[in-house]
C-alpha positions as CSV (number, residue, x, y, z in Angstrom):
1,X,23.0,-18.7,-28.4
2,X,25.0,-17.3,-25.5
3,X,23.3,-17.0,-22.1
4,X,21.8,-13.7,-21.2
5,X,24.2,-11.7,-18.9
6,X,23.4,-9.6,-15.9
7,X,26.1,-7.3,-14.9
8,X,26.3,-6.1,-11.2
9,X,27.1,-7.3,-7.7
10,X,25.1,-9.7,-5.7
11,X,24.8,-7.2,-2.7
12,X,22.8,-4.8,-4.8
13,X,18.9,-4.9,-4.1
14,X,18.4,-4.1,-7.8
15,X,20.7,-6.7,-9.2
16,X,19.0,-9.3,-6.9
17,X,15.6,-8.3,-8.2
18,X,16.6,-9.0,-11.8
19,X,18.2,-12.3,-10.6
20,X,15.0,-13.3,-8.9
21,X,13.0,-12.6,-12.1
22,X,15.5,-14.7,-14.1
23,X,15.3,-17.6,-11.7
24,X,11.5,-17.6,-11.3
25,X,11.3,-17.7,-15.2
26,X,13.8,-20.4,-15.3
27,X,16.4,-18.5,-17.5
28,X,19.9,-20.0,-17.5
29,X,22.2,-16.8,-17.3
30,X,25.5,-15.4,-16.2
31,X,26.1,-12.9,-13.4
32,X,29.1,-10.8,-14.4
33,X,30.6,-9.1,-11.1
34,X,30.7,-5.3,-11.2
35,X,31.4,-3.7,-7.9
36,X,30.6,0.0,-8.2
37,X,31.7,0.7,-4.7
38,X,35.3,-0.7,-5.2
39,X,38.2,1.6,-4.1
40,X,38.8,2.1,-7.9
41,X,35.3,3.2,-8.5
42,X,33.0,2.2,-11.5
43,X,35.1,0.3,-14.1
44,X,35.5,2.3,-17.2
45,X,34.4,-0.5,-19.5
46,X,31.0,-0.7,-17.7
47,X,30.0,2.8,-18.6
48,X,29.5,1.5,-22.1
49,X,26.7,-0.7,-20.6
50,X,25.2,1.8,-18.1
51,X,26.4,5.4,-18.7
52,X,25.2,6.5,-15.3
53,X,27.5,3.9,-13.5
54,X,24.7,2.1,-11.7
55,X,23.9,-1.6,-11.4
56,X,22.6,-3.8,-13.0
57,X,22.9,-3.8,-16.8
58,X,21.6,-6.7,-18.9
59,X,22.6,-8.3,-22.2
60,X,20.5,-10.7,-24.3
61,X,22.6,-11.5,-27.3
62,X,23.2,-8.1,-29.0
63,X,20.3,-6.4,-27.0
64,X,21.4,-4.2,-24.2
65,X,19.2,-2.9,-21.4
66,X,19.5,-1.0,-18.1
67,X,17.1,0.1,-15.4
68,X,15.8,-2.8,-13.3
69,X,12.1,-2.3,-14.1
70,X,12.7,-2.5,-17.7
71,X,14.9,-5.6,-17.4
72,X,12.3,-7.3,-15.3
73,X,9.6,-6.7,-17.7
74,X,11.7,-7.7,-20.7
75,X,12.8,-11.0,-19.1
76,X,9.0,-11.8,-18.3
77,X,7.9,-11.0,-21.8
78,X,10.9,-12.4,-23.9
79,X,11.4,-15.8,-22.1
80,X,9.0,-18.9,-21.6
81,X,8.1,-19.6,-18.1
82,X,5.3,-18.5,-15.6
83,X,4.0,-15.2,-16.4
84,X,5.0,-12.6,-13.7
85,X,2.6,-9.7,-14.7
86,X,-1.2,-9.9,-14.2
87,X,-3.2,-10.3,-17.2
88,X,-5.9,-8.1,-15.7
89,X,-5.3,-4.5,-16.5
90,X,-6.2,-3.1,-13.2
91,X,-4.0,-5.6,-11.2
92,X,-1.3,-4.9,-13.7
93,X,-1.5,-1.2,-12.9
94,X,-1.6,-1.9,-9.1
95,X,1.7,-4.0,-9.6
96,X,3.3,-1.1,-11.4
97,X,2.1,1.3,-8.7
98,X,3.7,-0.9,-5.9
99,X,6.8,-1.0,-7.9
100,X,7.0,2.7,-8.3
101,X,6.3,3.2,-4.5
102,X,9.1,0.8,-3.7
103,X,11.6,2.6,-5.9
104,X,10.4,6.2,-4.9
105,X,9.8,6.0,-1.3
106,X,10.7,2.6,0.3
107,X,14.1,1.7,-1.0
108,X,16.3,4.5,0.3
109,X,14.3,4.7,3.6
110,X,14.2,0.9,4.4
111,X,17.6,0.1,3.1
112,X,19.9,3.0,3.4
113,X,18.4,5.0,6.3
114,X,17.5,1.9,8.5
115,X,19.4,-1.2,7.4
116,X,22.7,0.5,6.6
117,X,22.7,2.7,9.7
118,X,21.5,-0.1,12.1
119,X,23.0,-3.2,10.7
120,X,25.7,-2.5,8.1
121,X,27.6,0.1,9.9
122,X,27.6,-1.6,13.2
123,X,29.0,-4.7,11.5
124,X,31.8,-2.5,10.0
125,X,32.4,-0.9,13.5
126,X,31.1,2.5,12.3
127,X,28.7,4.7,14.3
128,X,25.1,4.8,13.6
129,X,23.4,8.1,12.7
130,X,20.6,7.9,15.2
131,X,19.1,11.0,13.8
132,X,18.7,9.6,10.4
133,X,17.2,6.4,11.7
134,X,14.7,8.4,13.8
135,X,13.7,10.6,10.7
136,X,13.4,7.4,8.6
137,X,11.1,5.5,10.9
138,X,7.9,7.6,10.2
139,X,8.5,7.2,6.5
140,X,9.0,3.5,6.8
141,X,5.8,3.2,8.7
142,X,4.0,5.1,5.9
143,X,5.6,2.8,3.3
144,X,4.4,-0.3,5.2
145,X,1.0,1.1,5.8
146,X,0.4,2.0,2.1
147,X,1.7,-1.4,1.0
148,X,-0.6,-3.1,3.4
149,X,-3.6,-1.1,2.1
150,X,-2.7,-1.7,-1.5
151,X,-2.1,-5.5,-1.0
152,X,-4.6,-7.5,-2.8
153,X,-6.4,-10.5,-1.0
154,X,-4.2,-13.7,-1.4
155,X,-0.7,-14.8,-0.7
156,X,1.2,-12.3,-2.8
157,X,1.1,-8.4,-3.1
158,X,-1.1,-8.6,-6.3
159,X,-3.3,-11.6,-5.4
160,X,-2.8,-15.4,-5.7
161,X,0.0,-15.3,-8.2
162,X,3.6,-14.1,-7.7
163,X,4.3,-11.0,-9.7
164,X,7.2,-8.7,-10.5
165,X,5.9,-6.6,-7.5
166,X,7.0,-9.3,-5.1
167,X,10.2,-9.9,-6.6
168,X,10.8,-6.0,-6.5
169,X,9.9,-5.9,-2.9
170,X,11.7,-9.0,-1.6
171,X,15.2,-7.7,-1.7
172,X,14.4,-4.5,-0.1
173,X,12.6,-6.3,2.8
174,X,15.4,-8.9,3.1
175,X,17.7,-6.1,4.3
176,X,15.1,-4.1,6.2
177,X,14.0,-7.2,8.2
178,X,17.5,-7.6,9.5
179,X,17.1,-4.4,11.5
180,X,15.3,-4.5,14.9
181,X,13.2,-1.6,13.9
182,X,12.3,-3.2,10.6
183,X,11.1,-6.4,12.1
184,X,9.0,-4.3,14.7
185,X,7.3,-2.4,12.0
186,X,6.8,-5.3,9.8
187,X,5.1,-7.2,12.6
188,X,2.6,-4.4,13.0
189,X,1.1,-5.5,9.6
190,X,0.2,-9.2,9.8
191,X,-0.5,-9.4,6.1
192,X,2.9,-8.2,5.2
193,X,4.6,-10.3,7.7
194,X,2.8,-13.4,6.3
195,X,3.9,-12.2,2.9
196,X,7.5,-11.9,4.0
197,X,7.4,-15.4,5.5
198,X,6.2,-16.7,2.2
199,X,8.6,-14.8,-0.1
200,X,11.6,-15.4,1.9
201,X,11.1,-19.2,1.8
202,X,11.4,-19.3,-2.0
203,X,14.2,-21.1,-3.5
204,X,15.0,-18.1,-5.6
205,X,15.5,-15.8,-2.6
206,X,17.6,-18.4,-0.8
207,X,19.8,-18.8,-3.9
208,X,20.5,-15.1,-4.3
209,X,21.6,-14.5,-0.8
210,X,24.4,-12.0,-0.9
211,X,27.9,-13.4,-0.3
212,X,28.8,-10.3,1.9
């Protein structure tokens, strides 16, 4: 049987989330490069896999899937390896809640409004939108405060076992922590700072470091 295929670019937070899940499950797979930000735009062939033109998309044989949360849950349930969802119904609900918070409130604020403005634009010689950063910081502080409050006792976000919540959060924080403001906010929450130290040391996170 052919390897599962993940379609997307390694710089993408959401592609990296799916790659982390595949690696933590020990699933041999192929990453098919798709750059939605290329000068030519989204490749026409890719719209057959993801009609909205976003990444990633996923193939397991003749089964196709898009939306990262759905891909992650499918990988966890379809392949052998360590379970990445809690068996306890309340902890599983908490995991889903954290993932929803990351998608709805944290991703754009922490990555686009802070990392991109403070780090990515500077690297490219562009001007930072200081007003955007200033507006984002209170939202980022709220995100971290809520995540800290929801974090269970234990090493990981949902307790003593790594879950999809950790793998969903890690690529977002990997960018956020590159910004000075991000590091400062993270250090205000020792529990999250300790979590970040632990997750950033995992082999899967090191192996999925973006090439650019």
